[in-house]
Residue frames relative to the residue before (quaternion, step in Angstrom):
aa qw qx qy qz dx dy dz
M 1.0000 0.0000 0.0000 0.0000 0.00 0.00 0.00
Q 0.6237 0.5419 -0.3358 0.4523 3.54 1.05 -0.77
A 0.6316 0.5369 -0.3364 0.4468 3.60 1.01 -0.77
I 0.6577 0.4905 -0.3124 0.4789 3.59 0.95 -0.81
A 0.6388 0.5225 -0.3260 0.4611 3.58 0.95 -0.84
S 0.6676 0.4955 -0.2965 0.4699 3.58 1.02 -0.79
Y 0.6851 0.4867 -0.2796 0.4643 3.57 1.05 -0.78
D 0.7443 -0.2468 0.2205 0.5800 3.59 0.70 -1.13
S 0.2762 -0.8114 0.4930 0.1491 3.58 -0.17 1.26
N 0.6004 0.5458 -0.3660 0.4558 3.61 1.26 -0.12
L 0.5659 0.5931 -0.3753 0.4326 3.57 1.29 -0.24
P 0.2890 -0.7778 0.5233 0.1941 3.64 -0.48 1.09
L 0.3222 -0.7139 0.5925 0.1886 3.53 -1.20 0.65
M 0.2355 -0.7708 0.5779 0.1281 3.58 -0.85 0.99
L 0.0413 -0.7940 0.6057 -0.0318 3.54 -0.87 1.08
L 0.6249 -0.5173 0.4283 0.3981 3.53 -1.31 0.32
A 0.3828 -0.7162 0.5401 0.2210 3.57 -0.82 1.02
K 0.0682 -0.7708 0.6331 0.0191 3.52 -1.13 0.79
G 0.7007 -0.4371 0.3401 0.4497 3.53 -1.26 -0.10
D 0.7849 0.1052 -0.0447 0.6090 3.55 1.12 -0.68
N 0.0962 -0.8171 0.5684 -0.0018 3.54 -0.40 1.28
H 0.3138 0.8120 -0.4570 0.1823 3.58 1.31 0.15
A 0.6706 0.5058 -0.3180 0.4397 3.63 0.81 -0.92
E 0.6656 0.4925 -0.3019 0.4725 3.57 0.94 -0.89
Q 0.6477 0.5201 -0.3192 0.4561 3.57 1.00 -0.82
Q 0.6281 0.5309 -0.3340 0.4606 3.59 1.02 -0.75
M 0.6510 0.5063 -0.3179 0.4678 3.59 0.95 -0.86
A 0.6593 0.5057 -0.3057 0.4650 3.58 0.96 -0.88
D 0.6420 0.5223 -0.3211 0.4604 3.57 0.96 -0.84
A 0.6437 0.5503 -0.3203 0.4245 3.57 1.01 -0.82
V 0.7568 0.3282 -0.1990 0.5290 3.60 1.09 -0.64
G 0.5238 -0.7031 0.3697 0.3077 3.58 1.29 0.11
I 0.5363 0.5887 -0.4455 0.4091 3.58 0.96 0.81
N 0.4449 -0.6663 0.5346 0.2689 3.53 -1.33 0.38
L 0.2163 -0.7667 0.5930 0.1169 3.54 -1.13 0.72
L 0.1298 -0.7108 0.6815 0.1161 3.50 -1.35 0.52
F 0.2076 -0.7818 0.5783 0.1065 3.56 -0.85 0.96
E 0.1853 -0.8217 0.5372 0.0420 3.55 -0.71 1.17
A 0.1542 -0.7528 0.6358 0.0731 3.54 -1.03 0.94
F 0.3556 -0.7523 0.5291 0.1665 3.54 -1.24 0.51
A 0.3669 -0.7506 0.5165 0.1876 3.54 -0.73 1.13
D 0.7889 0.3406 -0.1442 0.4908 3.55 1.07 -0.74
R 0.6167 0.4751 -0.3707 0.5065 3.55 1.16 0.64
A 0.4274 -0.6825 0.5322 0.2614 3.54 -1.13 0.70
Y 0.2992 -0.7458 0.5758 0.1508 3.53 -1.23 0.65
D 0.4089 -0.6738 0.5488 0.2787 3.55 -1.18 0.59
D 0.7139 -0.4761 0.3061 0.4123 3.58 -1.28 0.07
N 0.6394 0.4998 -0.3260 0.4849 3.59 1.29 -0.12
G 0.5492 -0.6361 0.3841 0.3823 3.58 1.28 0.08
L 0.5460 0.5748 -0.4093 0.4516 3.57 1.22 0.47
L 0.6207 -0.5382 0.3990 0.4073 3.56 -1.20 0.42
L 0.4666 -0.6592 0.5195 0.2792 3.53 -1.00 0.88
S 0.5542 -0.6245 0.4335 0.3390 3.59 -0.91 0.89
R 0.5129 -0.6540 0.4677 0.3007 3.56 -1.00 0.85
D 0.5596 0.5991 -0.3837 0.4252 3.59 1.25 -0.23
I 0.6605 0.4835 -0.2935 0.4938 3.58 1.26 -0.31
A 0.5185 -0.6457 0.4647 0.3134 3.56 -0.88 0.97
G 0.7878 0.2985 -0.2427 0.4810 3.54 -0.96 0.92
A 0.4346 0.7179 -0.4509 0.3040 3.60 1.26 0.01
V 0.7320 0.2896 -0.1811 0.5896 3.56 1.13 -0.67
L 0.3032 -0.7629 0.5454 0.1694 3.56 -0.63 1.14
D 0.0739 -0.8209 0.5655 0.0301 3.57 -0.89 0.89
D 0.5540 0.5842 -0.3965 0.4410 3.58 1.28 -0.09
P 0.4580 -0.7243 0.4360 0.2749 3.62 -0.52 1.14
Q 0.6624 0.5016 -0.3232 0.4529 3.62 0.93 -0.78
R 0.6483 0.5103 -0.3211 0.4650 3.57 0.99 -0.79
I 0.6290 0.5183 -0.3285 0.4774 3.59 1.03 -0.78
L 0.6638 0.5017 -0.2996 0.4669 3.57 0.90 -0.93
D 0.6485 0.5177 -0.3190 0.4579 3.59 0.93 -0.86
Q 0.6728 0.4822 -0.3032 0.4721 3.59 0.91 -0.88
A 0.6318 0.5331 -0.3302 0.4557 3.59 0.99 -0.82
M 0.6755 0.4889 -0.2960 0.4659 3.58 0.90 -0.89
L 0.6433 0.5144 -0.3242 0.4652 3.59 0.98 -0.79
L 0.6469 0.5033 -0.3106 0.4814 3.58 1.01 -0.80
A 0.7157 0.4778 -0.2601 0.4379 3.57 0.83 -1.03
T 0.7796 0.3701 -0.1907 0.4679 3.58 0.92 -0.82
E 0.8125 0.2315 -0.1061 0.5244 3.60 1.06 -0.68
G 0.3928 -0.7310 0.4754 0.2921 3.60 1.25 -0.19
Q 0.5971 0.5562 -0.3526 0.4581 3.55 1.08 0.77
V 0.1264 -0.7312 0.6586 0.1251 3.51 -1.41 0.30
I 0.3601 -0.6517 0.6059 0.2801 3.51 -1.35 0.25
S 0.3934 -0.7427 0.4894 0.2325 3.58 -0.59 1.15
H 0.7207 -0.4401 0.3315 0.4208 3.53 -1.37 0.26
S 0.7279 0.4082 -0.2389 0.4964 3.59 1.10 -0.66
G 0.6481 -0.5679 0.3037 0.4065 3.58 1.30 0.10
Q 0.5054 0.6439 -0.4341 0.3763 3.60 1.24 0.11
R 0.3731 -0.6922 0.5719 0.2335 3.56 -1.09 0.77
L 0.0356 -0.8187 0.5713 -0.0456 3.57 -0.70 1.17
R 0.4083 -0.6763 0.5554 0.2598 3.53 -1.18 0.64
I 0.0363 -0.7677 0.6397 -0.0077 3.56 -0.99 0.95
Q 0.2410 -0.7755 0.5707 0.1221 3.58 -0.65 1.13
A 0.1346 0.8215 -0.5338 0.1486 3.59 -0.15 1.29
D 0.3095 -0.7278 0.5867 0.1740 3.51 -1.24 0.67
T 0.7866 0.1803 -0.0747 0.5858 3.56 1.14 -0.69
L 0.2486 -0.7541 0.5956 0.1212 3.52 -1.29 0.48
C 0.1870 -0.7949 0.5722 0.0756 3.57 -0.77 1.08
V 0.0184 -0.7191 0.6942 0.0246 3.52 -1.15 0.83
H 0.3695 -0.7574 0.4941 0.2137 3.58 -0.49 1.18
G 0.4496 -0.7284 0.4658 0.2243 3.55 -1.01 0.84
D 0.5902 0.6087 -0.3743 0.3755 3.61 1.19 -0.16
N 0.5445 0.5555 -0.4161 0.4710 3.59 1.26 0.12
P 0.4943 -0.6855 0.4410 0.3021 3.63 -0.74 0.96
E 0.6977 0.4640 -0.2621 0.4788 3.60 1.18 -0.50
S 0.3742 0.7767 -0.4582 0.2163 3.62 1.26 -0.07
L 0.6726 0.4981 -0.3133 0.4487 3.58 0.80 -0.94
K 0.6464 0.5155 -0.3133 0.4672 3.58 0.95 -0.89
V 0.6510 0.5126 -0.3113 0.4653 3.58 0.93 -0.90
L 0.6720 0.4997 -0.3013 0.4560 3.59 0.89 -0.90
Q 0.6334 0.5210 -0.3330 0.4652 3.58 1.01 -0.76
Q 0.6687 0.4863 -0.2956 0.4786 3.58 0.95 -0.87
L 0.6359 0.5304 -0.3228 0.4585 3.57 0.99 -0.83
R 0.6523 0.5101 -0.3131 0.4650 3.56 0.90 -0.91
H 0.6503 0.5193 -0.3154 0.4560 3.58 0.91 -0.92
Q 0.6887 0.4845 -0.2912 0.4541 3.59 0.82 -0.97
L 0.6755 0.4797 -0.3031 0.4709 3.60 0.91 -0.84
N 0.6266 0.5273 -0.3355 0.4656 3.59 1.02 -0.76
T 0.6444 0.5166 -0.3143 0.4681 3.57 1.03 -0.79
I 0.6645 0.5110 -0.3023 0.4538 3.58 0.88 -0.94
Y 0.7951 0.3166 -0.1434 0.4970 3.56 0.86 -0.99
N 0.4490 -0.7321 0.4170 0.2976 3.60 1.29 0.36
V 0.3248 0.7176 -0.5374 0.3012 3.56 0.88 0.98
Q 0.1279 -0.8084 0.5715 0.0587 3.56 -0.85 0.97
């Protein structure tokens, strides 16, 4: 964070969103930089609100409906359902959908449509 503050304090730093981003925000405030917290629509979360290790089966979501459902839950309620089924709060500013899934474009189009409908964006 100090390096970013020294380089350009207007440049936001993007970090992994968690249930509680307070400690990271305090550090950023102390050096005068802005943070963006990113959540992942196509990754599974553990019960601590962290990304499930890619070494564990199911860590990368590949079902388009499941990705869309998680994206909508993150975008509208700030929550995810963990790998074990727990509902967790995730404080996120941005949402990532990886482009290496063949269904990514379709998911993003559906996500945009649903969010535009919810928020009356034309």
